[in-house]
N, C-alpha and C positions, 0 to 999 in steps of 0.2 A: 486603521485597525484596523489589527491583519487578521483576514478568514484563512481558515483553514480545512481541510476534507483528506478523511485520513481513509486509506487505499486499503481492503483487507481483501483475504484471499478466505477460497473454502477448502483452500490445503496452498500445497507448496507446489510449485512449479504450474501451476496456473495461469501465469502471465501477468501477477500482480505490477513489476519491474517496467514491466514492454508497456503496461495500458498509464501507468504513472511517466513515463516519458510522453508516451501518444498526449496525455494531459498536460505538462508543461514547456510543449514545445508546440502546442496550441494556445498555452497561456502567451505565452515568449512571441509568440510572429504577428499576435496585436499590441503587444509593447506592455503587458500586465507585470509588476515585479513581483515575480515567482521564486522559492523559495523551497526548499527539497528536503526532505527529512528522514530517518529511518536512527532508533535505537538501538539496535542491535545489528548485525550480520553475523552468521556464519561461516565461514570458507572463505576469508579475507583478499587481494590481489593490492596488490605497487603501484604505489603513481610514480614521474619519472625521478622523481627525488628518493624514494625506497621506500619511502613510508606506505607502511600498512592503511587500508583504504576499502571502501565495500565497494567490491563489484559491481554494485548496484549503483550505489552514487555514479559512481567509471562512467556507465551503460546511462546511463541519463543524460549526466552530462554532453559523453559524447553524440546522442542521440538528438536532443536537442536545440543544441550549443548554449545551453544554460552552462554561465561564468562563474558560477558560485565554484567555492573550495569546497572541495568532494569529501577533505576532513574536516572542516564545519558541517557532515552532513549525517555524519555517523560516531556515538562518538565512543561508543561498543565495536571490536570488532575481534571477531575468533576469527582459527585458524583451522578447529576444528566445521567443516560441512552436516553439525547436528543442530539439533536443538541447543536454543540461548544460554539455557542453565545448566547444558550438559555442557560441552563448550565451555562457559567460564567457572565450569567447576574443574576441569580437563588440565584447564591456563591458573588454574588457581589464581584468578581474577573478574572474583563474586560482581556484577551488575549492579550500579547503583544509581538509585533515580534521582538524588538529588544534585550527582554529576546530568546524565538527561535531560532533567526538568532548565540546569540553566544552561545546557548546550539545545534543546528547544528554544530555552526565551529571547537565547542570542538569536538566532533562525530567524524566527517573529519578529522581531524590530526591528532585521535589515528588510521587509519585505513588508507586501500587501498582501501576495496571499501565500500559503504554509503548502504544500505538499505531504503526506505524511503515509512513510510503507511503513505495513505489519510483517510483518518476521512469519512465515507459516499464515495456518489460520489463528484465528480470537483466543483460540485456546492453551497457544503454544507463550509456555508457560519460559519467563526472565530470568525468573531468578524463584527458587526454590530452594530456602534454606530455611529450614526446621520451621516455624509457624509461616514465615516469611513469603508469603507469595503472591509473584508478579504477571501475569496475563497479560498476553497484548493488547483483551476486553478492558483491562485497568487501566488502560492508558489511553482505549477512546474515551470512555468514560472520567480518566482524572482531564484530561483537553477537553473537555465537550468539545469534541468534533464529529461529526455529520459524515456518516459511515456509506462507497460508497464500493458493493462486493464484485471481486470480479470472480469467477468463471469459466471453467469449459466448459463447451458448447454440447460435448458430444456425451456418451453413453455414462450413468452417475451424475448429472448436471441439476435434475428433477430434485434429486434426494438430500447432493450436498450443499445446494444454494437454498432449497426449502429451511434446512437445517438453520444457517448461517443469521441467514435474515431473520428467522422466530428467533433465537438466541440473543439477536441484538435487540430486539423490537423486549425481549424481557429482560434488556436488563437498561431497559430506559434510554439505547444507544436510534436516535433520526437517519435513516438512510433512508437517498434520495435512491437508491436506487440500483440495477446490476450493467454489467458492464462483460459482457460474454466476448469470452476468447476464442480466435483459428474456427470462427464461424463460419459455416458453407451455407451461404445461401440456399443452392434450390437438395440442403441435403431435407431429407422428411423429416427426418429424428433431430437434427438443431433445431429446426422450424418449431416442433414440434415443441422441445426442451424448451425452449425457452415460451412458448403460447402458456405451456402449465403449469408452467413457474412462478409465471406471473398473477396466473390463476390462483395461485396458489399463497401467494403471500401477499396478495393486491399491492406490490412495487412493480414499478415498470423494466424493461431492460432499455435505456436506457443510449449506452449507443452496446452495437455488433462488427468485430470487428475481424477481419478474416487473419489469414495467414500471411505475414510477414506487410501490413499496413505500414503505412509511412506515414499517415495521416487518419485524422477525423473529419468526417464531416456535421459534425453537429455544429451551431454556430458557437464565433468563438463565444457569444454575453451567458447563453446556455450554460455551459459550461465551467460559468464563472460563477453564476447561478448553484451550482450544487457551493461551492464552500459557504462557508459563513463562520 
């Protein structure tokens, strides 16, 4: 039975892909069969054969040693580096949930664990066509996956991390905890941001990640227990 974990962010550029890569690498080093999935990406890259691919999936593959074909990891790759719903409109290629569901099911069928990475924050729109609205939050609920919240450790972290955690709680999503990225151990603000966010949310900081970390120290068994 496949177990899932949804890596979500407090916003854009907080380090979701980096944290995802560290988790995938940790799992692979233990011999776990893990796959990666992202429903839509904006600002794509190309593989050696000229195929449009998710830059995030390519980074994770190269960083972690993942052998999965990156094309299978992300069904909707948009050229414009904007919100997926806007990129889809600009490129006349609407996001299609049925396509994403099939691609996701295929990845889940091939691996014991699937790490799902969000696009932007939990209210990032994937599709906004008339009355049809699909947000990242909808995918988390649809696939019944627990969430790991990635936050920057610096100024503003308390507010955005707490708001994200409370929104997930109100939506009935299980949150396993936080990953604080770019953490500086001797920075009094970073340390206080973590402690204050934990107190405000009753959630723990599961990993504190310094700049350019190549591994996480958390035991593999603990990391894999975040997946459900």
